[in-house]
C-alpha positions as CSV (number, residue, x, y, z in Angstrom):
1,X,-4.2,2.9,31.7
2,X,-7.7,3.2,31.2
3,X,-10.2,0.6,29.2
4,X,-9.4,3.2,26.3
5,X,-6.1,3.1,26.2
6,X,-5.8,-0.7,26.8
7,X,-8.3,-1.1,23.6
8,X,-6.3,1.2,21.4
9,X,-3.2,-0.6,22.3
10,X,-4.8,-4.0,21.7
11,X,-5.6,-2.6,18.3
12,X,-2.1,-1.2,17.7
13,X,-0.8,-4.3,18.3
14,X,-3.6,-6.4,16.2
15,X,-3.2,-4.4,12.9
16,X,-0.2,-2.8,11.8
17,X,-1.5,0.2,9.6
18,X,0.1,2.7,7.9
19,X,-0.8,5.8,5.5
20,X,0.5,5.8,2.1
21,X,2.1,9.4,1.6
22,X,4.0,8.2,-1.8
23,X,4.5,5.9,-4.4
24,X,7.1,4.8,-7.0
25,X,6.1,2.5,-9.9
26,X,8.9,0.7,-11.8
27,X,9.0,-1.9,-14.5
28,X,11.8,-4.2,-14.8
29,X,12.6,-6.1,-17.9
30,X,12.3,-9.9,-18.2
31,X,14.6,-12.1,-19.9
32,X,14.7,-11.4,-24.3
33,X,11.5,-12.3,-25.2
34,X,9.7,-12.6,-21.7
35,X,7.2,-10.5,-20.2
36,X,8.8,-7.6,-17.6
37,X,7.6,-7.1,-14.3
38,X,6.0,-4.1,-12.6
39,X,6.3,-3.0,-8.9
40,X,4.9,-0.4,-6.9
41,X,6.7,1.0,-3.9
42,X,4.6,1.9,-1.1
43,X,6.4,4.9,0.9
44,X,4.5,4.7,4.5
45,X,3.8,7.2,7.0
46,X,6.5,9.7,5.2
47,X,9.3,6.9,5.0
48,X,8.7,5.3,8.3
49,X,8.4,1.9,6.4
50,X,8.3,0.7,2.8
51,X,6.4,-2.2,1.2
52,X,6.7,-3.5,-2.4
53,X,3.9,-4.6,-4.2
54,X,4.4,-6.8,-7.3
55,X,1.1,-6.8,-9.4
56,X,0.4,-8.2,-12.7
57,X,0.1,-5.7,-15.5
58,X,-3.7,-5.6,-15.2
59,X,-3.5,-5.2,-11.4
60,X,-0.7,-2.5,-11.5
61,X,-3.1,-0.5,-13.8
62,X,-5.9,-0.6,-11.5
63,X,-3.8,-0.1,-8.2
64,X,-2.3,3.0,-9.9
65,X,-5.7,4.6,-10.8
66,X,-7.1,3.8,-7.1
67,X,-3.8,5.6,-5.7
68,X,-4.3,8.6,-7.6
69,X,-8.1,8.9,-6.7
70,X,-8.0,7.9,-3.4
71,X,-7.8,10.9,-1.1
72,X,-6.4,8.9,2.1
73,X,-4.9,5.3,1.3
74,X,-3.7,2.8,3.9
75,X,-1.6,-0.5,4.0
76,X,-1.8,-3.3,6.4
77,X,1.3,-4.6,6.8
78,X,0.3,-7.7,8.7
79,X,-2.9,-8.8,6.5
80,X,-1.3,-7.3,3.0
81,X,-4.4,-5.2,2.4
82,X,-4.2,-1.9,0.5
83,X,-7.2,0.1,1.6
84,X,-8.6,3.3,-0.4
85,X,-11.0,5.7,0.7
86,X,-12.5,9.1,0.0
87,X,-12.3,8.2,-3.8
88,X,-12.6,11.1,-6.0
89,X,-15.0,10.6,-9.1
């Protein structure tokens, strides 16, 4: 194994990053008179893994807008970071 392979292998072990290939937004009713809860299910690498976010209503609105605008979105499973790139206007 050469140095490039070793560096790549260390990086893969350090970060577990997957591409967001689809997502599903849901809303669950709370108790009568209470607020409901939004969930955003991230489909990662065409179903290899899934992760569910539980954002506030304001955060859900922003996350959905960013997912719609981003041409390439990734999610770091270890650090719980959603990363958007190539955002269109």
